[in-house]
N, CA, C and O atoms as a Maestro MAE file, in Angstrom:
{
 s_m_m2io_version
 :::
 2.0.0
}

f_m_ct {
 s_m_title
 :::
 protein
 m_atom[268] {
  # First column is atom index #
  i_m_mmod_type
  r_m_x_coord
  r_m_y_coord
  r_m_z_coord
  i_m_residue_number
  s_m_chain_name
  s_m_pdb_residue_name
  s_m_pdb_atom_name
  i_m_atomic_number
  :::
  1 25 14.444 -3.724 4.482 1 A "MET " " N  " 7
  2 3 14.061 -5.022 3.844 1 A "MET " " CA " 6
  3 2 12.584 -5.303 4.035 1 A "MET " " C  " 6
  4 15 11.904 -5.701 3.089 1 A "MET " " O  " 8
  5 25 12.089 -5.108 5.210 2 A "GLU " " N  " 7
  6 3 10.710 -5.356 5.505 2 A "GLU " " CA " 6
  7 2 9.790 -4.279 4.770 2 A "GLU " " C  " 6
  8 15 8.707 -4.618 4.295 2 A "GLU " " O  " 8
  9 25 10.231 -3.056 4.701 3 A "ALA " " N  " 7
  10 3 9.506 -2.081 4.008 3 A "ALA " " CA " 6
  11 2 9.392 -2.432 2.489 3 A "ALA " " C  " 6
  12 15 8.391 -2.123 1.843 3 A "ALA " " O  " 8
  13 25 10.451 -3.086 1.948 4 A "GLU " " N  " 7
  14 3 10.322 -3.508 0.533 4 A "GLU " " CA " 6
  15 2 9.303 -4.521 0.339 4 A "GLU " " C  " 6
  16 15 8.560 -4.470 -0.642 4 A "GLU " " O  " 8
  17 25 9.214 -5.485 1.254 5 A "LYS " " N  " 7
  18 3 8.229 -6.498 1.147 5 A "LYS " " CA " 6
  19 2 6.754 -5.939 1.277 5 A "LYS " " C  " 6
  20 15 5.846 -6.364 0.562 5 A "LYS " " O  " 8
  21 25 6.579 -4.991 2.204 6 A "TRP " " N  " 7
  22 3 5.264 -4.392 2.334 6 A "TRP " " CA " 6
  23 2 4.954 -3.662 0.989 6 A "TRP " " C  " 6
  24 15 3.866 -3.806 0.430 6 A "TRP " " O  " 8
  25 25 5.899 -2.912 0.515 7 A "GLY " " N  " 7
  26 3 5.686 -2.177 -0.758 7 A "GLY " " CA " 6
  27 2 5.297 -3.043 -1.944 7 A "GLY " " C  " 6
  28 15 4.402 -2.726 -2.728 7 A "GLY " " O  " 8
  29 25 6.026 -4.163 -2.032 8 A "ARG " " N  " 7
  30 3 5.723 -5.065 -3.191 8 A "ARG " " CA " 6
  31 2 4.304 -5.593 -3.059 8 A "ARG " " C  " 6
  32 15 3.553 -5.626 -4.034 8 A "ARG " " O  " 8
  33 25 3.946 -5.997 -1.874 9 A "ARG " " N  " 7
  34 3 2.581 -6.596 -1.709 9 A "ARG " " CA " 6
  35 2 1.533 -5.565 -1.881 9 A "ARG " " C  " 6
  36 15 0.511 -5.854 -2.504 9 A "ARG " " O  " 8
  37 25 1.704 -4.376 -1.374 10 A "ILE " " N  " 7
  38 3 0.713 -3.289 -1.570 10 A "ILE " " CA " 6
  39 2 0.570 -2.985 -3.065 10 A "ILE " " C  " 6
  40 15 -0.547 -2.895 -3.576 10 A "ILE " " O  " 8
  41 25 1.692 -2.828 -3.760 11 A "ARG " " N  " 7
  42 3 1.662 -2.555 -5.218 11 A "ARG " " CA " 6
  43 2 0.922 -3.723 -5.934 11 A "ARG " " C  " 6
  44 15 0.078 -3.457 -6.789 11 A "ARG " " O  " 8
  45 25 1.192 -4.893 -5.634 12 A "ALA " " N  " 7
  46 3 0.579 -6.038 -6.316 12 A "ALA " " CA " 6
  47 2 -0.939 -6.025 -6.120 12 A "ALA " " C  " 6
  48 15 -1.700 -6.155 -7.079 12 A "ALA " " O  " 8
  49 25 -1.364 -5.866 -4.863 13 A "TYR " " N  " 7
  50 3 -2.802 -5.855 -4.645 13 A "TYR " " CA " 6
  51 2 -3.448 -4.547 -5.239 13 A "TYR " " C  " 6
  52 15 -4.581 -4.587 -5.718 13 A "TYR " " O  " 8
  53 25 -2.754 -3.458 -5.202 14 A "ARG " " N  " 7
  54 3 -3.316 -2.234 -5.819 14 A "ARG " " CA " 6
  55 2 -3.596 -2.480 -7.342 14 A "ARG " " C  " 6
  56 15 -4.662 -2.145 -7.859 14 A "ARG " " O  " 8
  57 25 -2.588 -3.078 -8.021 15 A "LYS " " N  " 7
  58 3 -2.785 -3.310 -9.418 15 A "LYS " " CA " 6
  59 2 -3.771 -4.344 -9.719 15 A "LYS " " C  " 6
  60 15 -4.455 -4.267 -10.739 15 A "LYS " " O  " 8
  61 25 -3.892 -5.362 -8.843 16 A "LEU " " N  " 7
  62 3 -4.856 -6.428 -9.012 16 A "LEU " " CA " 6
  63 2 -6.299 -5.850 -8.887 16 A "LEU " " C  " 6
  64 15 -7.212 -6.320 -9.566 16 A "LEU " " O  " 8
  65 25 -6.481 -4.893 -8.068 17 A "LYS " " N  " 7
  66 3 -7.770 -4.248 -7.919 17 A "LYS " " CA " 6
  67 2 -8.079 -3.144 -8.901 17 A "LYS " " C  " 6
  68 15 -9.190 -2.615 -8.937 17 A "LYS " " O  " 8
  69 25 -7.065 -2.796 -9.713 18 A "GLY " " N  " 7
  70 3 -7.291 -1.891 -10.852 18 A "GLY " " CA " 6
  71 2 -7.069 -0.422 -10.514 18 A "GLY " " C  " 6
  72 15 -7.467 0.451 -11.286 18 A "GLY " " O  " 8
  73 25 -6.438 -0.131 -9.370 19 A "TYR " " N  " 7
  74 3 -6.138 1.239 -9.072 19 A "TYR " " CA " 6
  75 2 -4.816 1.741 -9.679 19 A "TYR " " C  " 6
  76 15 -3.827 1.008 -9.681 19 A "TYR " " O  " 8
  77 25 -4.789 2.908 -10.162 20 A "THR " " N  " 7
  78 3 -3.510 3.591 -10.484 20 A "THR " " CA " 6
  79 2 -2.912 4.123 -9.201 20 A "THR " " C  " 6
  80 15 -3.620 4.250 -8.203 20 A "THR " " O  " 8
  81 25 -1.663 4.430 -9.197 21 A "GLN " " N  " 7
  82 3 -1.048 5.080 -8.016 21 A "GLN " " CA " 6
  83 2 -1.799 6.325 -7.631 21 A "GLN " " C  " 6
  84 15 -2.091 6.571 -6.461 21 A "GLN " " O  " 8
  85 25 -2.109 7.112 -8.658 22 A "GLU " " N  " 7
  86 3 -2.757 8.420 -8.415 22 A "GLU " " CA " 6
  87 2 -4.154 8.181 -7.770 22 A "GLU " " C  " 6
  88 15 -4.484 8.792 -6.753 22 A "GLU " " O  " 8
  89 25 -4.956 7.291 -8.375 23 A "SER " " N  " 7
  90 3 -6.292 7.108 -7.793 23 A "SER " " CA " 6
  91 2 -6.247 6.508 -6.419 23 A "SER " " C  " 6
  92 15 -7.051 6.832 -5.545 23 A "SER " " O  " 8
  93 25 -5.311 5.643 -6.248 24 A "PHE " " N  " 7
  94 3 -5.253 4.927 -4.864 24 A "PHE " " CA " 6
  95 2 -4.724 5.891 -3.844 24 A "PHE " " C  " 6
  96 15 -5.189 5.870 -2.704 24 A "PHE " " O  " 8
  97 25 -3.762 6.751 -4.191 25 A "ALA " " N  " 7
  98 3 -3.208 7.724 -3.232 25 A "ALA " " CA " 6
  99 2 -4.405 8.700 -2.859 25 A "ALA " " C  " 6
  100 15 -4.560 9.081 -1.698 25 A "ALA " " O  " 8
  101 25 -5.211 9.072 -3.854 26 A "LYS " " N  " 7
  102 3 -6.350 9.979 -3.576 26 A "LYS " " CA " 6
  103 2 -7.342 9.314 -2.556 26 A "LYS " " C  " 6
  104 15 -7.775 9.949 -1.594 26 A "LYS " " O  " 8
  105 25 -7.676 8.037 -2.801 27 A "GLU " " N  " 7
  106 3 -8.540 7.316 -1.890 27 A "GLU " " CA " 6
  107 2 -8.002 7.288 -0.472 27 A "GLU " " C  " 6
  108 15 -8.761 7.420 0.488 27 A "GLU " " O  " 8
  109 25 -6.708 7.116 -0.339 28 A "LEU " " N  " 7
  110 3 -6.064 6.987 0.964 28 A "LEU " " CA " 6
  111 2 -5.863 8.326 1.617 28 A "LEU " " C  " 6
  112 15 -5.701 8.397 2.835 28 A "LEU " " O  " 8
  113 25 -5.870 9.415 0.826 29 A "GLY " " N  " 7
  114 3 -5.696 10.723 1.349 29 A "GLY " " CA " 6
  115 2 -4.191 11.044 1.613 29 A "GLY " " C  " 6
  116 15 -3.850 11.817 2.509 29 A "GLY " " O  " 8
  117 25 -3.291 10.399 0.770 30 A "VAL " " N  " 7
  118 3 -1.842 10.621 0.792 30 A "VAL " " CA " 6
  119 2 -1.391 11.105 -0.593 30 A "VAL " " C  " 6
  120 15 -2.119 10.949 -1.573 30 A "VAL " " O  " 8
  121 25 -0.230 11.673 -0.669 31 A "SER " " N  " 7
  122 3 0.276 12.127 -1.958 31 A "SER " " CA " 6
  123 2 0.778 10.910 -2.722 31 A "SER " " C  " 6
  124 15 1.062 9.850 -2.163 31 A "SER " " O  " 8
  125 25 0.870 11.122 -4.028 32 A "VAL " " N  " 7
  126 3 1.373 10.010 -4.964 32 A "VAL " " CA " 6
  127 2 2.786 9.710 -4.593 32 A "VAL " " C  " 6
  128 15 3.220 8.561 -4.661 32 A "VAL " " O  " 8
  129 25 3.532 10.746 -4.191 33 A "SER " " N  " 7
  130 3 4.967 10.515 -3.853 33 A "SER " " CA " 6
  131 2 5.073 9.663 -2.608 33 A "SER " " C  " 6
  132 15 5.939 8.790 -2.556 33 A "SER " " O  " 8
  133 25 4.282 9.857 -1.651 34 A "ILE " " N  " 7
  134 3 4.322 8.994 -0.413 34 A "ILE " " CA " 6
  135 2 3.932 7.572 -0.784 34 A "ILE " " C  " 6
  136 15 4.602 6.635 -0.349 34 A "ILE " " O  " 8
  137 25 2.891 7.370 -1.558 35 A "LEU " " N  " 7
  138 3 2.536 6.043 -1.984 35 A "LEU " " CA " 6
  139 2 3.657 5.409 -2.783 35 A "LEU " " C  " 6
  140 15 3.936 4.224 -2.600 35 A "LEU " " O  " 8
  141 25 4.304 6.146 -3.655 36 A "GLY " " N  " 7
  142 3 5.441 5.644 -4.444 36 A "GLY " " CA " 6
  143 2 6.579 5.220 -3.569 36 A "GLY " " C  " 6
  144 15 7.215 4.201 -3.837 36 A "GLY " " O  " 8
  145 25 6.873 6.004 -2.482 37 A "GLU " " N  " 7
  146 3 7.938 5.698 -1.587 37 A "GLU " " CA " 6
  147 2 7.598 4.385 -0.806 37 A "GLU " " C  " 6
  148 15 8.480 3.561 -0.565 37 A "GLU " " O  " 8
  149 25 6.397 4.222 -0.445 38 A "ILE " " N  " 7
  150 3 5.955 2.980 0.274 38 A "ILE " " CA " 6
  151 2 6.100 1.784 -0.682 38 A "ILE " " C  " 6
  152 15 6.623 0.729 -0.324 38 A "ILE " " O  " 8
  153 25 5.604 2.001 -1.936 39 A "GLU " " N  " 7
  154 3 5.650 0.824 -2.852 39 A "GLU " " CA " 6
  155 2 7.142 0.485 -3.218 39 A "GLU " " C  " 6
  156 15 7.445 -0.683 -3.461 39 A "GLU " " O  " 8
  157 25 7.985 1.392 -3.257 40 A "ARG " " N  " 7
  158 3 9.414 1.150 -3.596 40 A "ARG " " CA " 6
  159 2 10.217 0.632 -2.374 40 A "ARG " " C  " 6
  160 15 11.381 0.252 -2.504 40 A "ARG " " O  " 8
  161 25 9.586 0.625 -1.216 41 A "GLY " " N  " 7
  162 3 10.211 0.176 -0.036 41 A "GLY " " CA " 6
  163 2 11.093 1.162 0.684 41 A "GLY " " C  " 6
  164 15 11.906 0.804 1.535 41 A "GLY " " O  " 8
  165 25 10.907 2.444 0.311 42 A "ASN " " N  " 7
  166 3 11.722 3.495 0.917 42 A "ASN " " CA " 6
  167 2 11.077 4.082 2.171 42 A "ASN " " C  " 6
  168 15 11.692 4.834 2.927 42 A "ASN " " O  " 8
  169 25 9.816 3.707 2.356 43 A "ARG " " N  " 7
  170 3 9.101 4.262 3.531 43 A "ARG " " CA " 6
  171 2 8.127 3.104 4.022 43 A "ARG " " C  " 6
  172 15 7.464 2.417 3.245 43 A "ARG " " O  " 8
  173 25 8.120 2.982 5.313 44 A "MET " " N  " 7
  174 3 7.217 2.001 5.943 44 A "MET " " CA " 6
  175 2 5.856 2.612 6.268 44 A "MET " " C  " 6
  176 15 5.841 3.638 6.948 44 A "MET " " O  " 8
  177 25 4.750 2.091 5.858 45 A "PRO " " N  " 7
  178 3 3.497 2.673 6.258 45 A "PRO " " CA " 6
  179 2 3.173 2.459 7.744 45 A "PRO " " C  " 6
  180 15 3.477 1.414 8.320 45 A "PRO " " O  " 8
  181 25 2.566 3.450 8.328 46 A "ASP " " N  " 7
  182 3 2.236 3.308 9.796 46 A "ASP " " CA " 6
  183 2 0.918 2.470 9.828 46 A "ASP " " C  " 6
  184 15 0.219 2.215 8.848 46 A "ASP " " O  " 8
  185 25 0.693 2.078 11.139 47 A "GLU " " N  " 7
  186 3 -0.430 1.150 11.333 47 A "GLU " " CA " 6
  187 2 -1.777 1.653 10.814 47 A "GLU " " C  " 6
  188 15 -2.578 0.887 10.278 47 A "GLU " " O  " 8
  189 25 -2.006 2.944 10.983 48 A "ARG " " N  " 7
  190 3 -3.278 3.577 10.547 48 A "ARG " " CA " 6
  191 2 -3.385 3.495 9.063 48 A "ARG " " C  " 6
  192 15 -4.453 3.168 8.546 48 A "ARG " " O  " 8
  193 25 -2.309 3.783 8.336 49 A "LEU " " N  " 7
  194 3 -2.290 3.722 6.868 49 A "LEU " " CA " 6
  195 2 -2.443 2.253 6.364 49 A "LEU " " C  " 6
  196 15 -3.140 1.985 5.386 49 A "LEU " " O  " 8
  197 25 -1.769 1.330 7.066 50 A "ILE " " N  " 7
  198 3 -1.980 -0.126 6.731 50 A "ILE " " CA " 6
  199 2 -3.424 -0.514 6.799 50 A "ILE " " C  " 6
  200 15 -3.968 -1.165 5.908 50 A "ILE " " O  " 8
  201 25 -4.051 -0.081 7.922 51 A "ASN " " N  " 7
  202 3 -5.485 -0.437 8.041 51 A "ASN " " CA " 6
  203 2 -6.320 0.174 6.895 51 A "ASN " " C  " 6
  204 15 -7.229 -0.485 6.389 51 A "ASN " " O  " 8
  205 25 -6.028 1.411 6.482 52 A "ARG " " N  " 7
  206 3 -6.831 2.032 5.406 52 A "ARG " " CA " 6
  207 2 -6.499 1.325 4.105 52 A "ARG " " C  " 6
  208 15 -7.397 1.068 3.304 52 A "ARG " " O  " 8
  209 25 -5.254 1.009 3.876 53 A "ILE " " N  " 7
  210 3 -4.902 0.299 2.647 53 A "ILE " " CA " 6
  211 2 -5.658 -1.040 2.549 53 A "ILE " " C  " 6
  212 15 -6.223 -1.350 1.500 53 A "ILE " " O  " 8
  213 25 -5.669 -1.816 3.613 54 A "ALA " " N  " 7
  214 3 -6.339 -3.118 3.645 54 A "ALA " " CA " 6
  215 2 -7.849 -2.885 3.345 54 A "ALA " " C  " 6
  216 15 -8.432 -3.603 2.533 54 A "ALA " " O  " 8
  217 25 -8.439 -1.940 3.965 55 A "GLU " " N  " 7
  218 3 -9.863 -1.559 3.808 55 A "GLU " " CA " 6
  219 2 -10.168 -1.224 2.375 55 A "GLU " " C  " 6
  220 15 -11.114 -1.781 1.819 55 A "GLU " " O  " 8
  221 25 -9.445 -0.374 1.765 56 A "PHE " " N  " 7
  222 3 -9.722 0.067 0.404 56 A "PHE " " CA " 6
  223 2 -9.464 -1.110 -0.607 56 A "PHE " " C  " 6
  224 15 -10.164 -1.235 -1.611 56 A "PHE " " O  " 8
  225 25 -8.442 -1.959 -0.307 57 A "LEU " " N  " 7
  226 3 -8.154 -3.055 -1.193 57 A "LEU " " CA " 6
  227 2 -9.046 -4.246 -0.960 57 A "LEU " " C  " 6
  228 15 -9.072 -5.184 -1.757 57 A "LEU " " O  " 8
  229 25 -9.776 -4.205 0.136 58 A "ASP " " N  " 7
  230 3 -10.660 -5.261 0.570 58 A "ASP " " CA " 6
  231 2 -9.898 -6.612 0.799 58 A "ASP " " C  " 6
  232 15 -10.303 -7.693 0.370 58 A "ASP " " O  " 8
  233 25 -8.814 -6.440 1.483 59 A "VAL " " N  " 7
  234 3 -8.036 -7.606 1.874 59 A "VAL " " CA " 6
  235 2 -7.743 -7.589 3.362 59 A "VAL " " C  " 6
  236 15 -7.848 -6.531 3.982 59 A "VAL " " O  " 8
  237 25 -7.379 -8.716 3.964 60 A "GLY " " N  " 7
  238 3 -7.039 -8.665 5.354 60 A "GLY " " CA " 6
  239 2 -5.554 -8.201 5.523 60 A "GLY " " C  " 6
  240 15 -4.723 -8.358 4.628 60 A "GLY " " O  " 8
  241 25 -5.286 -7.644 6.680 61 A "ILE " " N  " 7
  242 3 -3.964 -7.150 6.947 61 A "ILE " " CA " 6
  243 2 -2.956 -8.232 6.836 61 A "ILE " " C  " 6
  244 15 -1.812 -8.017 6.434 61 A "ILE " " O  " 8
  245 25 -3.412 -9.447 7.211 62 A "ASP " " N  " 7
  246 3 -2.484 -10.611 7.138 62 A "ASP " " CA " 6
  247 2 -2.110 -10.920 5.681 62 A "ASP " " C  " 6
  248 15 -1.059 -11.515 5.444 62 A "ASP " " O  " 8
  249 25 -2.953 -10.529 4.680 63 A "GLU " " N  " 7
  250 3 -2.541 -10.746 3.317 63 A "GLU " " CA " 6
  251 2 -1.498 -9.741 2.814 63 A "GLU " " C  " 6
  252 15 -0.755 -9.997 1.866 63 A "GLU " " O  " 8
  253 25 -1.476 -8.539 3.520 64 A "LEU " " N  " 7
  254 3 -0.469 -7.534 3.145 64 A "LEU " " CA " 6
  255 2 0.856 -7.742 3.899 64 A "LEU " " C  " 6
  256 15 1.923 -7.299 3.476 64 A "LEU " " O  " 8
  257 25 0.724 -8.466 5.080 65 A "THR " " N  " 7
  258 3 1.916 -8.669 5.896 65 A "THR " " CA " 6
  259 2 2.909 -9.546 5.257 65 A "THR " " C  " 6
  260 15 2.592 -10.662 4.845 65 A "THR " " O  " 8
  261 25 4.222 -9.026 5.153 66 A "PRO " " N  " 7
  262 3 5.240 -9.877 4.563 66 A "PRO " " CA " 6
  263 2 5.522 -11.194 5.291 66 A "PRO " " C  " 6
  264 15 5.507 -11.236 6.521 66 A "PRO " " O  " 8
  265 25 5.765 -12.211 4.576 67 A "GLN " " N  " 7
  266 3 5.937 -13.508 5.217 67 A "GLN " " CA " 6
  267 2 7.434 -13.674 5.523 67 A "GLN " " C  " 6
  268 15 7.843 -14.698 6.071 67 A "GLN " " O  " 8
  :::
 }
 m_bond[267] {
  # First column is bond index #
  i_m_from
  i_m_to
  i_m_order
  :::
  1 1 2 1
  2 2 3 1
  3 3 4 2
  4 3 5 1
  5 5 6 1
  6 6 7 1
  7 7 8 2
  8 7 9 1
  9 9 10 1
  10 10 11 1
  11 11 12 2
  12 11 13 1
  13 13 14 1
  14 14 15 1
  15 15 16 2
  16 15 17 1
  17 17 18 1
  18 18 19 1
  19 19 20 2
  20 19 21 1
  21 21 22 1
  22 22 23 1
  23 23 24 2
  24 23 25 1
  25 25 26 1
  26 26 27 1
  27 27 28 2
  28 27 29 1
  29 29 30 1
  30 30 31 1
  31 31 32 2
  32 31 33 1
  33 33 34 1
  34 34 35 1
  35 35 36 2
  36 35 37 1
  37 37 38 1
  38 38 39 1
  39 39 40 2
  40 39 41 1
  41 41 42 1
  42 42 43 1
  43 43 44 2
  44 43 45 1
  45 45 46 1
  46 46 47 1
  47 47 48 2
  48 47 49 1
  49 49 50 1
  50 50 51 1
  51 51 52 2
  52 51 53 1
  53 53 54 1
  54 54 55 1
  55 55 56 2
  56 55 57 1
  57 57 58 1
  58 58 59 1
  59 59 60 2
  60 59 61 1
  61 61 62 1
  62 62 63 1
  63 63 64 2
  64 63 65 1
  65 65 66 1
  66 66 67 1
  67 67 68 2
  68 67 69 1
  69 69 70 1
  70 70 71 1
  71 71 72 2
  72 71 73 1
  73 73 74 1
  74 74 75 1
  75 75 76 2
  76 75 77 1
  77 77 78 1
  78 78 79 1
  79 79 80 2
  80 79 81 1
  81 81 82 1
  82 82 83 1
  83 83 84 2
  84 83 85 1
  85 85 86 1
  86 86 87 1
  87 87 88 2
  88 87 89 1
  89 89 90 1
  90 90 91 1
  91 91 92 2
  92 91 93 1
  93 93 94 1
  94 94 95 1
  95 95 96 2
  96 95 97 1
  97 97 98 1
  98 98 99 1
  99 99 100 2
  100 99 101 1
  101 101 102 1
  102 102 103 1
  103 103 104 2
  104 103 105 1
  105 105 106 1
  106 106 107 1
  107 107 108 2
  108 107 109 1
  109 109 110 1
  110 110 111 1
  111 111 112 2
  112 111 113 1
  113 113 114 1
  114 114 115 1
  115 115 116 2
  116 115 117 1
  117 117 118 1
  118 118 119 1
  119 119 120 2
  120 119 121 1
  121 121 122 1
  122 122 123 1
  123 123 124 2
  124 123 125 1
  125 125 126 1
  126 126 127 1
  127 127 128 2
  128 127 129 1
  129 129 130 1
  130 130 131 1
  131 131 132 2
  132 131 133 1
  133 133 134 1
  134 134 135 1
  135 135 136 2
  136 135 137 1
  137 137 138 1
  138 138 139 1
  139 139 140 2
  140 139 141 1
  141 141 142 1
  142 142 143 1
  143 143 144 2
  144 143 145 1
  145 145 146 1
  146 146 147 1
  147 147 148 2
  148 147 149 1
  149 149 150 1
  150 150 151 1
  151 151 152 2
  152 151 153 1
  153 153 154 1
  154 154 155 1
  155 155 156 2
  156 155 157 1
  157 157 158 1
  158 158 159 1
  159 159 160 2
  160 159 161 1
  161 161 162 1
  162 162 163 1
  163 163 164 2
  164 163 165 1
  165 165 166 1
  166 166 167 1
  167 167 168 2
  168 167 169 1
  169 169 170 1
  170 170 171 1
  171 171 172 2
  172 171 173 1
  173 173 174 1
  174 174 175 1
  175 175 176 2
  176 175 177 1
  177 177 178 1
  178 178 179 1
  179 179 180 2
  180 179 181 1
  181 181 182 1
  182 182 183 1
  183 183 184 2
  184 183 185 1
  185 185 186 1
  186 186 187 1
  187 187 188 2
  188 187 189 1
  189 189 190 1
  190 190 191 1
  191 191 192 2
  192 191 193 1
  193 193 194 1
  194 194 195 1
  195 195 196 2
  196 195 197 1
  197 197 198 1
  198 198 199 1
  199 199 200 2
  200 199 201 1
  201 201 202 1
  202 202 203 1
  203 203 204 2
  204 203 205 1
  205 205 206 1
  206 206 207 1
  207 207 208 2
  208 207 209 1
  209 209 210 1
  210 210 211 1
  211 211 212 2
  212 211 213 1
  213 213 214 1
  214 214 215 1
  215 215 216 2
  216 215 217 1
  217 217 218 1
  218 218 219 1
  219 219 220 2
  220 219 221 1
  221 221 222 1
  222 222 223 1
  223 223 224 2
  224 223 225 1
  225 225 226 1
  226 226 227 1
  227 227 228 2
  228 227 229 1
  229 229 230 1
  230 230 231 1
  231 231 232 2
  232 231 233 1
  233 233 234 1
  234 234 235 1
  235 235 236 2
  236 235 237 1
  237 237 238 1
  238 238 239 1
  239 239 240 2
  240 239 241 1
  241 241 242 1
  242 242 243 1
  243 243 244 2
  244 243 245 1
  245 245 246 1
  246 246 247 1
  247 247 248 2
  248 247 249 1
  249 249 250 1
  250 250 251 1
  251 251 252 2
  252 251 253 1
  253 253 254 1
  254 254 255 1
  255 255 256 2
  256 255 257 1
  257 257 258 1
  258 258 259 1
  259 259 260 2
  260 259 261 1
  261 261 262 1
  262 262 263 1
  263 263 264 2
  264 263 265 1
  265 265 266 1
  266 266 267 1
  267 267 268 2
  :::
 }
}
């Protein structure tokens, strides 16, 4: 359940910033399939990846954190 919330927030911010899954995965240094799993809530991003996601999206980690 928590992974789903993370994924929805990451996907929303990614789209808001104009990244495609492919371009964002490339920026993060992960495969498109891994990013897709995260966005669908099938995989929880680790702390290091969360930090990179927040940095590339130019948002605070608290904005990505599910409420």
